[in-house]
Phi, psi and omega in degrees: 000154178295160181283131180280141186248003182224180186296323176301324181299318178305312184299310178303320179297322177301314175306312184294318184298311179302316176298322178300315185297319182292321181294319182296313176303317182295320179295333173293328179288314182250111187268042173072003180283169179292133181295125173279102184289352172285340188242007186291331182300329178278339178274322183297323174299328179297322178293322197257339198299316186296311180298309188294318182301321176298319178294316178303313181298328177290313187279319183077021180240163174304143181224131177256121175256115188241139176237121178257122172261122178247108187264119188243153172285175180281001173255016175078359177284148182280128178261311183213150169233117184239129185247135180244124180243139179238104178273112183267130188239082182291335184264004177056050176293149177285319177239145177233128178273136187219155173241135180202140177260014188280161170245163184048058184280134182231136167281119192260352188231337187218189180251015179297140184258169180211161171245155182223139175226096186071238181260001183267130183239141172234114184262131177273087189285327182065031179081003182260161169285152179246131173244120181214163175221164180201181182246151179227146172239013177287170178289157181258149178294328180227133175262128176251122184235132182245130177239154183235125178238121178246126183049042177086001181237129179290128182222172172273158184296323180292332184286335190256005182298127180083359180264174184223159184144195178265124188246138174233119177252124184237120175267124178243131181244133182243117178273120185256356182261101183225154177218170184246128187227151173275121180228121184047047177075008180235138179289121182237143178275118178240130175268148170299120183287092176266144172256120176256125180235123183247139179225148182217147174248122187249137177278131185292340181278339182258320180258127176223158186052052183280134171218154185224153174246134180067043182189195187213146180250124172245133187242139171243016173108308179269320186233163174239137174252121180255136183231125175234157192222146175208151176236078187307127173062019180280329179291325175297318176300328183267358178058037184294335181286346178264358186250106183295326181280348180258116178254078185242132175244112178260127188289139177233357175226172180215127186234137174245134174234138178194156171267126189243147173233124176054062192301136163204159185209140176281176174298151175245163189226138175232126177252132180237126185209149175247013193291329181295334180280343180290341181274355177283128187235111186246021185275343181266141178235173176216176183286134185283327178298314177296322176298317180300320179297317183292324174299324178289319175300325179294323179292318177297316180299319180294327182289321178289325173298322183291322177300316185292318177292330175292322181292316178297322175297317175299318177295318177293326174299311172308314181300316182299315177299315180295321177295330178294315174301318178298321185293319175302311182298311181296327178301309178301312174301322177294319179296316180293320178296327176293313179298318176302315178298316182292313177303316177298320177296313178300323177293319177297317177300312180299318181292329175298312182292324175302318179295322179293315176304318179293322180296313178299319176299314181299314182297309178308310183295321176301312181299320178298319182287323177296319179297314179298323179295316177302314183293325175301307177304315179300314181297323175298314180300321179301312176304311183296319178296319179296328173295318177293320181298313180299320175296321176294320181297321179292321177292329175296317182289323173301309180303315181295324180293319176298319177294326180294311177304313179293330173297322180298308179298322180299315183301319176297315182300314177303323177294318182295321178297319177297320179297315185291333177290336175289318173297323180304315182301324183285330191250011181296348183285342184268354189269008186306314184293327186259013183303318178299316181294327175302314184299312179298319176303311180305315181297322175297317178301317179302316179298316178298320180298324179296316178296321180297320181297317180294321177300316178295328175295324174293316172299324174300315174305310180300309183296329175295315176300320177299319177296326183292331178280343184235037182283354182285353187266080185281312185302311183294320177302321181294317172302317179299326180290327175297313180300317180299318179297324174296316181301319177304316177299315177304319177299324180297314177300316177303318177302314176306314181296325180292327171298320174298310182303321180299310179302318176300319182295328179292322178295323178299329182293322180287348183241079176298345183287337183274000185297326182300309174303317181299322181298317182298317177295324174301310180306312178295319177296322176297319174301317176297318179299322180296317176305314181298319181299314180301318177296320178299320177300315177296316176300321180292321176302314177296319176299315184297316182300313176300319179294325172299316177300319178302313182299311175304317182298318180297321174302319176295321181296316183299315179291323174294326177289326174296312176301319177300320179293315173303313180302321179292324174300312178301318181296318178298312180298320180298318183291313177306313179292323174303314183297313179300316182292327175293321176298317178295318178302317180294314175300311182300318175299319180296318173303317180303314184288318178300309178306318184294322173301316175292328177297319184287320174296316177299316181296323184297316181295320179298315179300316177294315178299322179298319175299314172302321179301317177302314180298314182297324179290324176295317183294320182297322178300312181302311181301319179302319179294315179300323177302311182300316177299317183291325174301318183295313176305317178295321177301312180304314178296318178298324180298309183300316184294325178295318177295320176299315180297323175299318179297317176295327178301310182299318182291325181290326173302312175305311179300315180296316176295320172307316181297315182296318176299316183292320182298316180297313182294322175295327180295313178300320173302315180297320180297319177296321182292325177296315178301314180298316184298315181297324179295315181298319176300313182299314181300319183292322176291323179285323182219081184304135182213138180295322179294321176296323182292323176296321179294315181300318181296315180296324181293321180297315179301315180300317180298317181296319180299313177301318177302318176301313177301315177298321177296326178286343181263346179279176179300130186085353176285165187294314183287321177296316178291325178297321178288326179293323177290325175299316178298314181303313183299321182290323175296315173304316182300315183292323181291316176301318180295324176299310181300316182299314181296315178301319182294320181294321181296315180297318181297326179292317179299316181294320181297323177295314177304316179299318176301314180298316180296324173297325180294316177297318179293324175302314180298312179301319181297324179292317176298322181295320178297320176294315179295318177294331177293318177294320175306315182297316180297316176295325175300318183294321177295313179299324181300308181307311183292325180296320175297318179300313180299318182298316177298311177301321180294324177297313181300314178301321181295321180295318177301320179291328178296315178296318178298318180300316179300316182295326177291327175297315176303311179302312180303312178306315182290326178291326172297321174299310178304315183298316176302309181299317180296323177297316179294323176294320180294319175300309178305315180298319178295320177296320177301316180293322175301314183292325178288331173295318173295322173303317180299316178298324177297325181288329175298316181295319184296322179297315177302315180294326177292328177293314179296322175299321178300316176300314184291326178295325181291327178284329180280352187301327184281342187243020180240039178298319187291341181294342183297322179292322178290344179293329178295307180306313177307324182294320178298319178294328179289332173301308173305321180292329178297321176296314184297325176301325178297312182297326177290328178293318178300317177301317177298328174299311178297323173303320176297319174302318181290324181298330183296328180292345183277003183294155174114008179129219186290336178295317180295319177302321177298320178296318181296320179293325174300309180302316177302321175295318175299313181295322179287339172296310179297317179296329176291322176295320183293322178290331174294315178301316177301317176299317181291322178295319176294328176295317178294318176305315181293328179287329175293328177294319177296319181296320183301319176293335178277330180165158181292342178298315185280342181300324179297321183291321179293324179295320176301316181294321180292321180299314179298319186293322178293323176297315176297320180294322174303312181300314182294323179296315174306311179301321174306313183294316180298320179295320184292327174298308180300323180292326174295315180298315182301319181295316179298320177298315175301322181292322180292316182298317178297327178292320174297318179293329176292322181294316175305314180297325177295321176293325179294321179293321177297312181294325177290326177300313181293320173301318177298314180297318179291327177293319179295321178292324174296313177300321180292323174299317179295320178298319180292320177301319178301311183295321172301320182291320177300314177297320178294322177296317179299314178300322176295321176301313178296322179290320177300320180292314175300322177292320177299313177303314176304316181296315179297320174300314179295328180295317177297323175293327180294311179301317182294329182284321177301316181293322172299316179295317174306309177302314176299320179294322177294318180298320177299313181298314176298320175300316178299310181300321180295311178302309175300320186289327176294316174300318176294315182302319183292315183289322186262336181252294184301312182291322183287337177299318179292315178298313180299319180297313186295330193249300192244343185297319180299314172302316182293320179291331173291317177296317181302318183298316179295320178295318176298320178299314180306312183297321183290333181280341176265098189241349180206147175279323191258343185119157184236149177277167181297140179067017182248140174253163178196177170212156187217148167212157186245136178240114173259132173246131179253126182290142175270195178284342181266004186278342181276000000 
């Protein structure tokens, strides 16, 4: 319902509130189920007993409390009317006279009997109260009608059961109880003032979005209780439509709107009663002059109150302005603290990244230093290995040179043996006697030759393996091939010479006379051969020693190569560590640079924020001062307002007392006027007079007007209630002003504390600004250094990439060197084994030569004819000499080819190839020697058989010696080439050893630099850790500062909101007070002078009409009573 704007509205609201409370209590007792009429007589007294008993006790007369139950169908039609009556017997009468129009009357609580005559009843009460009920078919004072509209279409309740949509339920109340009364000299239709209150219980699962008009919704979680209220025809009785200055709406209907699902509804209840209007008393009046005086005092107090509220609003406005400045300052402080927190967090994050980068840099530097140390150790092992290899290479060269000398002597001995064999051919005729000894010597020589052949085979195998390890020397091998071809040409010429020597030896066979001379020559040749064999044995011993040294050297080379391999592995690990460390260094330095950038940015933000923070603190201090000034002004205004409110309270007390006094005076005046009126009427009856009649009429109107005024000034009257409400409002205002004064005192203390705190914060903010400025400068320096470190790390990483590539190539070369050394070592071992066998063969050859010497001594007497064959042999040897010259030329070419092998392992490969070829030729020569020895042995056999076969044996001996001679020459050439290759190998190993030494020196420098880098990285890491700790502390402090400022920020917002609310409240209070004065206080006077008199008369008429309607069924003589009606409307579940 609308807000009542005048004094009358207050009265109606009180009535409505009282009625709503009663209806709600009743609805709690009657949960909308169908009323059990068998028990209504016990419920009704409970509701009414206390109130009525008080009245009965005061009056001391029988009292009828009547409750009418109207049972309605769901179409609002009346089905039954059941009345419950309670006859109260306060004087304990024996009989009670009653009036009732009911039928089927039953005593429901006792056995008291009654007699009936028409509507008159006499109850034989026996001093007891009587409870009875009956039925009625009479008309009701109020008709209740309920309509249902679903989705805009009016329908019956039965039609919409189970349906859904938007439902409107409207209660309409028709007042049928009316009388005609004279009000201010006019006939007025006055209705009995009933209050109708309807209640319904709604299920939350069915009804949603519930709203009511002229009512209230109460929910208990599962169900909703709706209560509506109406005063049918009360507005018409009061004539409100005729009063222009009164904008009052009194409800006459009740509406429920809701969205329903699967609609169903329980029974509803409506209570209709006029009891609240029976308490209105308009019979007392007061002095109008005194009332007017008090109204003027009320106006003065209202003026003072308006002045106080205006002053309060001005003070609050200043407070609001101060809070605005404070809020601006705190906002700047909050923003600065936020920037400081963000910058500190960025600084902490950046120092964290810097710490991580420094850790990576330190780890990488340590890894680099460890790798450099490992590489240094590997290089040292490499240098040591190369030293051993170099020593082994020198020993190899020395051994090969010794073998070369021995090979030369062997060749010379073979030549002498070949010369002697020529003489031997001529003198074999004389050796018949010494043939057995010769045979033994030949056998020994054969065995030695076989051993030599086997040894040369092993040497050949070793040289082949040596060649397999040095096959990479292509150019020198080609040059050696040229020399070998030349040697081959020489060998061809030697072969031609041997053919000539063969012819000469044939001539020697025919001249046994010359055997003697040949025997002498043979003896000398054998002696020479013996010497050569001894020299060969020495050479082989030296070769064997050199071979052993070579093997030992190769073992050292192999060990050195192994160490070199291990060093290369260490070098690889070191390079990998260096590479990883370099990458980590690069990444760490990049992180360092990024962190320093963020650090600088964060420090810059912190520096800027610190400045903003300082400015914000200054603004906050200014705002706090303005706030303090505003609070002081507000306290002054509140004090003035409190004084005004005290004045108003005193004025209202005076007004209330004045109203009481005026009412008493007016009542006295009315009584006097009534006496005067009675006297005038008596005079007019005795002596009628027009003048007296006019005076009587005027006096009657005056008395009626005075009575209306008196009614408004008594308890419950419009003026009295208005003053009471003003007194209550003034009391609340004073209480509120007391709370306001206390709050302003607290705010003043808080503002003082705020100012002190801001002063402290200002000092800290200035120190913080200076510190952040220094931090920003340091961060810029750190940023420059971090970028330098990052650039250096990138360059170092690039260098490490190249170093890693070089180390990979070095390792690849070491693998090839290891393979070659392995083959060289195997070849040297085989060579050593072959030389061992050659040594054994040389022993046998020496023994054979000794036996040959003995045999030749015995043959010396019989080989005279060999002398003649020596001449022919000399001619063949001349041709052999020519072939030897050609062989010398080839050897020169071979020497030229060996020169091309200089420069390291390539020359060694060529020498090895030449050695292999030479050993091949020597192998061929040794095979020929073996064949010759075999033939010589056969010749010895033939010699024993006869001189005839001696010639064949001598020829075979000659051929074998020739081949041996050729092989010896080839052996000398091969040994020369082997010596050259060994020398070249020794030179190359020296160069390699020098390079390894340089590598060791470079790695030593790298190790030292890496160690310095590791130390510097550790120092950087330690510094970064300290910086990170400081940044973390700064971030924590900034976070705490931000939290504190955030709380301050939130507090100022709340303060601003509170002050704004205080300002709005002060504004509303000021506006309300002015509005109250203009619309309430000012209008009270206007209302009193214009419409209050008539309204009071109408209220009096309404009250009188209500008091006259006390029963539905009737009252006996001298009986008082009250009545209320309870309507129950069936719901969808009632059928």
